[in-house]
C-alpha positions in Angstrom: -12.1 -36.2 -69.6 -12.0 -38.3 -65.8 -11.1 -35.7 -63.3 -7.5 -36.7 -62.4 -6.5 -36.7 -66.2 -7.4 -32.5 -66.0 -5.6 -32.2 -63.0 -2.6 -33.8 -64.7 -3.4 -31.8 -67.7 -3.1 -28.7 -64.6 -0.5 -29.7 -63.0 1.6 -29.8 -66.2 0.5 -26.8 -67.6 1.4 -25.2 -63.5 4.8 -26.3 -64.3 5.3 -25.0 -67.5 4.1 -22.3 -66.9 6.7 -21.8 -63.3 9.8 -23.2 -65.8 9.5 -21.3 -69.1 8.2 -17.3 -67.0 11.9 -16.5 -65.9 12.9 -17.4 -69.5 10.2 -14.5 -70.9 10.9 -12.0 -68.5 14.3 -12.4 -69.3 13.3 -11.8 -73.1 10.9 -8.7 -72.3 14.1 -8.0 -70.9 16.1 -8.1 -74.3 13.6 -6.2 -75.9 13.4 -3.2 -73.5 16.6 -2.9 -73.5 16.6 -3.4 -77.3 13.5 -0.9 -78.5 16.0 2.0 -75.8 18.7 2.1 -78.2 16.6 2.1 -80.7 15.1 4.7 -79.7 18.4 6.5 -78.9 19.5 4.9 -82.6 16.4 7.3 -84.3 16.9 10.2 -82.8 20.5 10.8 -83.4 19.2 9.9 -87.1 17.1 12.2 -87.2 19.1 15.5 -86.0 21.1 14.8 -88.8 18.9 14.3 -90.4 17.1 17.4 -89.6 20.4 19.1 -90.3 20.9 18.7 -93.7 17.3 19.2 -94.5 16.9 22.4 -93.1 20.1 23.4 -93.7 21.0 24.4 -90.3 22.3 23.3 -87.1 20.4 21.2 -85.2 21.0 19.6 -81.6 20.3 16.2 -79.7 20.3 16.9 -76.0 19.0 14.5 -72.6 16.5 15.8 -71.1 15.5 16.4 -67.3 11.8 15.3 -68.2 9.9 14.6 -71.5 6.0 15.3 -69.9 6.0 18.3 -69.3 4.8 20.9 -71.4 7.8 22.9 -73.1 10.7 20.5 -72.0 13.7 21.6 -71.9 17.8 20.4 -71.8 19.1 18.7 -68.5 21.7 20.5 -66.5 22.7 16.6 -66.0 26.0 16.9 -68.4 26.2 13.2 -68.5 22.3 11.9 -67.6 21.0 10.2 -71.0 18.2 8.4 -68.9 14.6 10.3 -69.4 14.6 11.0 -73.2 15.7 13.3 -75.7 15.2 16.4 -77.6 15.9 17.1 -81.4 15.8 20.9 -81.9 17.2 23.7 -84.3 20.3 25.4 -82.4 20.6 28.7 -83.7 21.5 30.5 -80.8 23.0 29.1 -77.9 24.5 25.6 -78.3 23.0 23.1 -76.9 19.8 25.9 -75.1 16.6 25.9 -77.2 16.5 29.9 -77.1 15.3 32.9 -79.5 14.0 30.9 -82.5 14.5 27.9 -82.0 11.7 25.2 -83.0 12.2 22.1 -80.8 12.1 19.2 -84.0 10.7 16.2 -81.4 10.9 14.9 -77.5 12.0 10.9 -77.6 11.1 9.8 -73.8 12.3 6.7 -72.6 9.5 4.3 -71.8 11.8 1.9 -69.2 13.0 2.8 -66.3 16.0 0.4 -64.9 18.2 2.1 -67.5 21.3 4.0 -66.9 22.6 6.0 -69.8 25.5 8.0 -69.4 27.7 10.4 -72.1 30.2 12.9 -71.1 28.3 16.2 -72.9 24.6 17.1 -72.4 24.3 17.3 -75.9 25.2 17.0 -79.6 26.1 19.7 -82.5 25.3 18.6 -86.1 26.1 20.9 -89.5 23.9 21.5 -92.0 26.2 19.0 -94.0 25.4 16.6 -91.5 28.7 16.2 -89.8 28.9 16.2 -85.7 30.5 18.8 -84.0 31.5 17.1 -80.8 33.1 19.2 -78.5 29.8 19.1 -76.6 31.1 15.6 -75.5 34.4 14.7 -74.7 35.4 11.1 -74.8 35.9 10.3 -72.1 34.2 7.4 -72.2 36.8 5.2 -74.2 36.0 5.5 -77.6 37.5 5.9 -81.2 39.2 9.6 -82.2 37.4 10.1 -84.3 34.0 9.9 -82.5 32.8 9.6 -79.2 29.9 7.2 -77.2 26.8 7.0 -75.3 26.7 3.6 -73.6 23.1 2.5 -72.5 22.8 -0.1 -69.7 20.3 -1.8 -67.6 21.3 -4.3 -64.9 17.7 -6.3 -65.8 19.0 -8.2 -69.3 20.8 -11.6 -69.7 23.8 -11.6 -71.5 25.5 -8.3 -72.9 23.5 -6.4 -70.4 25.6 -3.2 -72.5 25.0 -1.4 -75.3 27.1 1.5 -77.3 26.2 4.3 -79.5 29.1 5.6 -81.5 28.5 9.1 -82.5 31.4 10.1 -85.5 33.1 13.3 -86.7 31.9 12.9 -89.9 28.1 12.1 -88.4 27.7 8.6 -88.9 26.4 6.7 -85.9 27.1 2.7 -85.4 24.9 1.0 -82.1 26.7 -2.3 -80.8 26.2 -4.7 -78.4 28.6 -4.4 -76.2 30.7 -2.0 -73.4 31.5 1.1 -75.2 35.6 0.1 -76.1 
């Protein structure tokens, strides 16, 4: 192998990497968006299944900081960006108090995303139905439920995902704006 052949091979490799990097970064952003949406979906499914399993009211709320020792629900009723917490909710609705048990905290590991809802918690009844009084449907959602809009600006293609929470307790995730 001569020096000229090696230089040509190196030049071709540099050109391929230069062309491929923007495609790779877009794919990585799409994967982060999908992972975040799946975290929301898993959290809501866990809350519903825990309500049925424990035969008790279980809530899921937005948290201000998932990294502190004692995680509490966020006071900001529309910002679900930092993370989610699933907990038994036997006392005051939407707050961890008394004998409430923190089931699991879901941290949102990615930055650069926005997650908005029209309330700070969703409460599941022992039968698995969602009590949606905490989330008013000010986003364009079906009358029988409400939704949380997830968005990442660095994602290519559809930048928004919509998590629909139905009155029946069913959860559906779609790759589109909430409508």
